[in-house]
N, C-alpha and C positions, 0 to 999 in steps of 0.2 A: 572462818567467819564470813558472813555475807557482807556485801558492800554497804557502807554507811554513807547514805546519799548526802547527809549534811556536810561531809568533808568536801564533796564536790563544790557545794555552794561557798564554803569557806575559801577554797582555792580561787574561785572567781573573785571573791571580795578582796583577798590579799593581792591578787594580780592587779585589780583595779586601784588598790592603794599604791602600788608601785608606779602605776601610770601617773597618778596624782602627784606623787613625790617628784618624779622626773619632770613633769610639767612645771612644777614650782621652780625647780632648779634651772632647767633649760630656758624657761620663759622669764626668769628673773622676778618671780612673784614671791620673794622672801619678805613677807609682812609679819608683824607680831602674831596675828591670828594663825597664819599658816605655819609659823615656827612652832607655836604651841601644839597645834594639831600634829605636825610632822614629828616633832621630838617626843611628844607625849604618847601618841597612838600609832602613827604610820611607821615609826621606826621599828615597830615589832614585826613588820611584814616578813622580812628575810628570815629571822629566827623561827617564825611560825611555819614558813615554808620548809625549813630544815627539819622541824619537828614532825611535820606531816610526812616528809620523805622517810625519816626513820621509822615512823609508824607503819607506813606501807611496805618498807623493806622487810619487816617481820614476815609478812606473807611471801615475799619474794624469796627470802632465804629458806623458808620452810619448804618451798617447792624446788629448791636447788637451782634457782635461776640467777644467782648472784653474778656470775660471769657474764651472762647475757645482758643483765640490767646495766652493769658497768660498761659493757661494750656499746649498748644503745646510748647511754649518757655521754660517753666519750665521742661517739660519732655525731650525735646531735650538737654537742659543744663545738666540735671542729667545723661542722657544716655552717653553723651560724657565725662562728668567728671568721669564716671565709666570706660569708655574705656581707658582714660589716667591715671587711678588710679595708675598703676605700676610706672608711671613716676613722678607724683607729691607727692605720699604718702611716707612719711618718717617713717621708722619703729619706730623711737623714738618720733614721733609726739603725743602730748597729745590730748585728746578729744576736749579740747578748741581750740587748734590750727587747728585740723581737721575741726571743725565747722566754724572757721574763714576762712579757705581756701574755704569752700563751699559757705559761705555768699558772699565773695568778688571775688571768682572765681580763680581756680588754672591756672597757665601758661597762654596761650592765651585765655582760656575760661572766663577770667575776664570780657570780653566784654558781654558775654551772661548774666552773673550774674548782671552786671550793667544795661543791657537793660531791664531785668525783673523789676528791681526797677524803672527805668525811665518810662516805660510804666504804671506801677502801679501809680506813681506820676501823670503822665499825665491824667490818668483816674480819679484820685481823684480830681484834680483841675477842670476838666470838669464836674464832677458829682455834686460838691458842689456849683458851680457857679449858680446864680439865673437865668441867661439868657445867650444867645450866646455872646452878646457884652461884658458882664462882664467876661465870660470865656476867651475870646480872650485878654481882658485887663489883667486878672490875669496871663495868660500864658506869656505875654510879660514881666510883672514885675518879675515873678519868674524865667524866663529864664535869664534875665539880672542879677538878684541877684545870681543865680547859677554860672554864668560865673565869676562874680566878686569875689565870695567866693572861687571858684577853683583857680583863678589867685592869690588871696591874700595868700591862703595856700601854693601854690607853691613858692611864693616870700618869705614867712616866712621860708620855708624849705631850700631854696637855699641861701638866703642872711643873715639869722640869725643863731645864734649858735644852735637853736632848730633843732632837727633831727626828722622830721615827717615821718611816714610811707607813702609809695607810695599810699596806699589805702585811705589816708586822703583826697586826691583830685582827684585821678584817680578812680572814682566810678560813680554810676548811678545818684547821686544827683547833683554833681558839674561838670560832664563832659558830660554824655549822655543825661540827662534830658533837659538841655538848648537847645541842638541841636534838640532833638526830638520835643520839643515845637515849635521851629522855623519851622521845617518841617510840623507840623500839621497846623500852621498858613498859610504857603504857600499853602497847599492843600485847606484850607478854602477860601483863596483869589481866587484861580483858580476856585473853585466851583461857586463863586459869579460872577467872571468877565471873566473867560476863559483865555486860554493861550495867546490870542492876547493882553491882558492887560500888558503883560511883554514887556520889550524892545526887539528889534530885536536881533537875535542870534549873528550877527556880532558885535554889540555894546557890548553885554555881554561877548563875547570871548575876546574882546580888554580889557575889565575891568579885566577879569581873568588873561590875560597876564601881565597887569600892576601890579596887586597884587602879581602874582607869582614872578616877579622881586623884589618887596619889601620883599617878604617872604624869597627869597634867600639872600637878603641883610641882613635881620634879622639873618639868619643862619650864615652868615659870621661874623657878630658882635659877635654872641654866640661863634663861633670857636675861635676868637681872644681873647675874654674875659674869656671863661671858658676852653678853650683847647679842645683837641680831646677826648671827653667823651660823652657817652649817657646821662649823667646827665646834661642836658642843662638848661639854665635859662628859666623862664616862657616866653611864647609867648606874644607878644603884642596882647591883645584881639581884638582890631578893625581889625588888619590885618588877624588874624586867622578866625574870624567870617565872615568878609567880603569876604575873598577868598572862603570859603566853600559855602556861600550862592550864590555868583556870579557863581561859578562852577556849582552848581546844577541848577540854573536858565538857564544858558547857555545850559546845557544838555537838559533841558525841551524844550527849544525853537529850538533845532536842529532837523531838520527832519530826521528821521531814518525809513527805511522800516521795516515791521513786522519781528520780530525776533522769533526764535523757543521758545516755552514756556519753554523748558528745561533749558534755560539760568539761570532762577532763582534758580533751583536746583544745577546747576553747581557752581554758586557763593557760595552757602552754603557748598558744598562739598570741594571747595578749602579752605574755611575758616576752616572747621572742621578737614580736613585730612592733610593739608599741613604740620603741625607741626610734625606729625608722619612720614611723608615722609622725611622731612629734617633730623630728627633724624636717620632714616635708612640710608640716604646718608652719614651722618657723621660716623655711625658705619662701613660702608663699605669703609671708607677712602676717600669718594668723597666730599671734602669740597670746590671745586671750584664753584664760583658763576654761571658760565655758565652751570654747572650741577645741582646745587641745585635749582635754580629758575625755570628753565623749568620743572624739575621733580616735584617740589611742585605745579605747575600749571597743567601740562598735566596729571599726574597720577590721581589726584582727578577728573579732567574733564572726563577722560575715565570711572572712577568708576560711576560718575553721569549718563553718557549716557547709560552705561550698565544697571543701575538701571531703568532708564526710559524705556528702551526696555523691561525689565522684568515686569515692572508694567503694560505693555500693554497685557501681557499674561493672558488669561482667567482663568488659574488655580490659580492665586494669589488671596488671600482673598480680598473681596471687601473693607474691612476696611483698608487694607494696601494701596490699590490703592487710596482711598479717602484721605489718609494722605498726598499725594503729588498730588494735583489737577493739571491738565494740564494747567489751566489758572487761573490767579488771576487778579482782578481789584481793583481799589481803588476809 
């Protein structure tokens, strides 16, 4: 299948939502309005990223590039973990704690650590399945099981006296793998039946709007029940999963003109660099949302575009240019 440019725009939007969420948390802007927006809508950013990763992995696996993709993911994760080392490394940290941080991912890099595990699990399920039908059936079963396990562990942590660590349910197995599996299944369906097999974009956007209202209502219940705190009750799985799937399908069905290939790199740079930019803003005493959010989006975007320009220069090593291909297809 050819590249779907709307997905590039969705990745930019999701990365920007992550910037907004971290600006709220780091800048101490936890107001009722921000709580409702964050818990109702922005909370979907990471699962949606995972779904997109599973969707794109379909093409990666079809080309036999799973090992290369996992290697690139791992190297990128370790590189950025090293870049942020002065921020997350505690001088009193034991070797066990250090390894634990690397396994589950420090600060915002937990998403990358979880994604590596999720893609590895996806590859394992597909490799051990005897045929394609069985593989898809196993993906559906394990995705549902992962979502239910993650929801149950959150419920135990929130509603019972037991105090579970965040990584018990915010990890690759119970958060990212289920959505990556769903993304892979969507890609498989489109490969068989094409985009026209999906409902029309207008219908899907109406569903997204309805689910968004329900999600905001869920956030309002959380606000009234749990108070103004980032430690919110578990989401209703049908609403969370339904909203993310409907949003992604609506984006797929929306006609978008060709986008610059650099958008993929831009979304990556926003994700990797925004945390550092926000910390610099705070160090400079600029903790206003109208400063932090634009800076967290614009500065990494400029860095990505500068890199794209440099990668086109003939004096750069070929290996470096190949590390950031100008086009990717799934």
